[in-house]
N, CA and C of each residue as an Amber inpcrd file, in Angstrom:
protein
   225
 -12.9480000  23.1550000   3.2230000 -12.5460000  24.0890000   4.2630000
 -13.8090000  24.7580000   4.8100000 -14.0400000  24.5850000   6.1020000
 -15.2340000  25.1760000   6.6960000 -14.9390000  26.5940000   7.1920000
 -15.9660000  27.2440000   7.6790000 -15.8580000  28.6500000   8.0790000
 -14.8900000  28.8400000   9.2400000 -14.7770000  27.8580000  10.1190000
 -13.8990000  28.0030000  11.2730000 -12.4270000  27.9720000  10.8670000
 -12.1160000  27.1820000   9.8640000 -10.7490000  27.1820000   9.3520000
 -10.4180000  28.5160000   8.7010000 -11.3930000  29.1010000   8.0270000
 -11.1940000  30.4090000   7.4080000 -10.9340000  31.4520000   8.4960000
 -11.7050000  31.3870000   9.5870000 -11.5000000  32.3240000  10.6980000
 -10.1060000  32.1450000  11.2930000  -9.6720000  30.9110000  11.4730000
  -8.3550000  30.6310000  12.0500000  -7.2540000  31.1690000  11.1490000
  -7.3160000  30.8740000   9.8560000  -6.2540000  31.3140000   8.9500000
  -6.2620000  32.8200000   8.7320000  -7.4390000  33.4170000   8.7060000
  -7.5170000  34.8740000   8.5930000  -6.9330000  35.5340000   9.8410000
  -7.2500000  34.9780000  10.9960000  -6.6920000  35.5010000  12.2450000
  -5.1810000  35.3490000  12.3010000  -4.6810000  34.2200000  11.8170000
  -3.2290000  34.0120000  11.7940000  -2.5520000  35.0120000  10.8620000
  -3.1550000  35.2710000   9.7170000  -2.5880000  36.2470000   8.7740000
  -2.6090000  37.6530000   9.3740000  -3.6930000  38.0030000  10.0560000
  -3.7960000  39.3120000  10.6970000  -2.7580000  39.4600000  11.8080000
  -2.5580000  38.3930000  12.5680000  -1.5480000  38.4110000  13.6200000
  -0.1470000  38.5920000  13.0390000   0.1580000  37.8880000  11.9700000
   1.4730000  38.0300000  11.3420000   1.6740000  39.4200000  10.7420000
   0.6230000  39.9900000  10.1920000   0.7260000  41.3510000   9.6630000
   0.9950000  42.3460000  10.7920000   0.3190000  42.1630000  11.9160000
   0.5620000  43.0190000  13.0700000   1.9690000  42.8510000  13.6140000
   2.4530000  41.6270000  13.6290000   3.8160000  41.3630000  14.0930000
   4.8350000  42.0080000  13.1620000   4.5980000  41.9410000  11.8720000
   5.5040000  42.5890000  10.9110000   5.5220000  44.0970000  11.1190000
   4.3640000  44.6910000  11.3950000   4.3070000  46.1280000  11.6520000
   5.0320000  46.4850000  12.9520000   4.9340000  45.6320000  13.9570000
   5.6650000  45.8720000  15.2090000   7.1710000  45.8290000  14.9790000
   7.6110000  44.8890000  14.1740000   9.0420000  44.8050000  13.8550000
   9.4790000  46.0530000  13.0870000   8.6390000  46.5330000  12.1760000
   8.9490000  47.7630000  11.4530000   9.0960000  48.9350000  12.4220000
   8.2060000  49.0080000  13.4210000   8.2870000  50.0820000  14.4180000
   9.6060000  50.0230000  15.1790000  10.0030000  48.8350000  15.5920000
  11.2490000  48.6770000  16.3430000  12.4410000  49.1110000  15.5010000
  12.4740000  48.6710000  14.2590000  13.5920000  49.0150000  13.3700000
  13.6250000  50.5170000  13.0990000  12.4690000  51.1140000  12.8740000
  12.4070000  52.5470000  12.5830000  12.9010000  53.3860000  13.7620000
  12.4790000  53.0320000  14.9640000  12.9180000  53.7770000  16.1450000
  14.4030000  53.5570000  16.3950000  14.8840000  52.3470000  16.2080000
  16.3130000  52.0830000  16.4040000  17.1540000  52.8900000  15.4170000
  16.7190000  52.9700000  14.1720000  17.4500000  53.7710000  13.1800000
  17.4280000  55.2510000  13.5340000  16.2930000  55.7280000  14.0130000
  16.1920000  57.1430000  14.3750000  17.0950000  57.4680000  15.5660000
  17.1810000  56.5700000  16.5160000  18.0450000  56.8160000  17.6740000
  19.5160000  56.7730000  17.2820000  19.8560000  55.8500000  16.3830000
  21.2490000  55.7650000  15.9270000  21.6490000  56.9480000  15.0540000
  20.6740000  57.5670000  14.4080000  20.9720000  58.7010000  13.5250000
  21.3830000  59.9380000  14.3140000  21.1650000  59.9100000  15.6110000
  21.5730000  61.0340000  16.4400000  20.7340000  62.2820000  16.2230000
  19.4490000  62.1000000  15.9860000  18.5600000  63.2470000  15.7790000
  18.4190000  64.0480000  17.0730000  18.1410000  65.3350000  16.9110000
  17.8940000  66.1380000  18.1090000  16.5340000  65.7690000  18.6920000
  16.2370000  66.3020000  19.8560000  15.0400000  65.8990000  20.5900000
  13.7500000  66.1670000  19.7980000  13.6600000  67.3130000  19.1800000
  12.4410000  67.6660000  18.4350000  12.2400000  66.7510000  17.2260000
  13.3030000  66.4660000  16.5040000  13.1960000  65.5970000  15.3320000
  12.8520000  64.1630000  15.7400000  13.4330000  63.7200000  16.8440000
  13.1390000  62.3700000  17.3260000  11.6850000  62.2550000  17.7650000
  11.1770000  63.2860000  18.4320000   9.7660000  63.2700000  18.8400000
   8.8390000  63.2520000  17.6210000   9.1760000  63.9980000  16.6040000
   8.3650000  64.0140000  15.3860000   8.3440000  62.6390000  14.7300000
   9.4950000  62.0000000  14.6650000   9.5880000  60.6580000  14.0860000
   8.7830000  59.6570000  14.9190000   8.9040000  59.7710000  16.2410000
   8.2130000  58.8390000  17.1370000   6.6960000  59.0030000  17.0730000
   6.2300000  60.2170000  16.8160000   4.7890000  60.4640000  16.7670000
   4.1250000  59.6200000  15.6810000   4.7700000  59.5050000  14.5410000
   4.2190000  58.6800000  13.4680000   4.3210000  57.1990000  13.7630000
   5.4010000  56.8120000  14.4220000   5.6080000  55.3950000  14.7320000
   4.6200000  54.9230000  15.7930000   4.2700000  55.7960000  16.7250000
   3.3470000  55.4030000  17.7950000   1.9840000  55.0320000  17.2220000
   1.5210000  55.7690000  16.2230000   0.2240000  55.4530000  15.6110000
   0.2590000  54.0740000  14.9460000   1.3350000  53.7890000  14.2340000
   1.4740000  52.4720000  13.5930000   1.5840000  51.3870000  14.6580000
   2.3060000  51.6830000  15.7330000   2.4900000  50.7120000  16.8080000
   1.1490000  50.3290000  17.4350000   0.3150000  51.3060000  17.7090000
  -0.9950000  51.0170000  18.3110000  -1.8810000  50.2060000  17.3570000
  -1.8420000  50.5500000  16.0860000  -2.6040000  49.7770000  15.1070000
  -2.1000000  48.3550000  14.9840000  -0.7770000  48.1870000  15.0460000
  -0.1870000  46.8500000  14.9550000  -0.5670000  46.0040000  16.1690000
  -0.5510000  46.6170000  17.3450000  -0.9600000  45.8780000  18.5430000
  -2.4270000  45.4740000  18.4670000  -3.2510000  46.3740000  17.9690000
  -4.6770000  46.0560000  17.8250000  -4.8880000  44.9300000  16.8100000
  -4.1910000  44.9950000  15.6900000  -4.3320000  43.9520000  14.6690000
  -3.8830000  42.6000000  15.2000000  -2.7660000  42.5840000  15.9140000
  -2.2730000  41.3230000  16.4790000  -3.2560000  40.7530000  17.4940000
  -3.7950000  41.6190000  18.3320000  -4.7490000  41.1570000  19.3470000
  -6.0190000  40.6020000  18.7120000  -6.5520000  41.3220000  17.7520000
  -7.7730000  40.8540000  17.0900000  -7.5060000  39.5510000  16.3390000
  -6.3450000  39.4410000  15.7010000  -5.9960000  38.2060000  14.9980000
  -5.9020000  37.0250000  15.9470000  -5.2750000  37.2260000  17.0940000
  -5.1820000  36.1340000  18.0680000  -6.5550000  35.7560000  18.6030000
  -7.4180000  36.7500000  18.7990000  -8.7870000  36.4460000  19.2430000
  -9.5280000  35.6330000  18.1940000  -9.3120000  35.9600000  16.9280000
  -9.9590000  35.1990000  15.8570000  -9.4720000  33.7500000  15.8380000
  -8.1840000  33.5480000  16.0510000  -7.6450000  32.1850000  16.0720000
  -8.2670000  31.3980000  17.2160000  -8.2950000  31.9740000  18.3980000
  -8.8610000  31.2830000  19.5660000 -10.3540000  31.0190000  19.3460000
 -11.0680000  31.9980000  18.8250000 -12.4910000  31.8270000  18.5570000
 -12.7400000  30.7190000  17.5430000 -11.9540000  30.6880000  16.4810000
 -12.0910000  29.6430000  15.4760000 -11.8080000  28.2610000  16.0300000
 -10.8180000  28.1600000  16.9180000 -10.4840000  26.8630000  17.5160000
 -11.6000000  26.4200000  18.4520000 -12.0950000  27.3250000  19.2880000
 -13.1390000  26.9520000  20.2450000 -14.4440000  26.5880000  19.5520000
 -14.8330000  27.3480000  18.5580000 -16.0990000  27.0760000  17.8950000
 -16.0300000  25.9110000  16.9150000 -14.8360000  25.6350000  16.4220000
 -14.6870000  24.5640000  15.4390000 -14.5700000  23.1850000  16.0440000
 -14.3950000  23.0970000  17.3290000 -14.2280000  21.7790000  17.9640000
 -15.4760000  21.3010000  18.6170000
């Protein structure tokens, strides 16, 4: 296994981790909305989810860049 395959698989794992975090964000917000929380409680819940959401998007983007970089450099 050469370094480019390692970059590709690491990027794929990072992308999947980011995708899992995005799914967690969706489920958490859906549960909070169904719970019928008042506006202040919902905003408090969303504040924590937004930070995870941004990190998940960044992880997914960086992972996809690693996959593309590994494919381009490995060929």
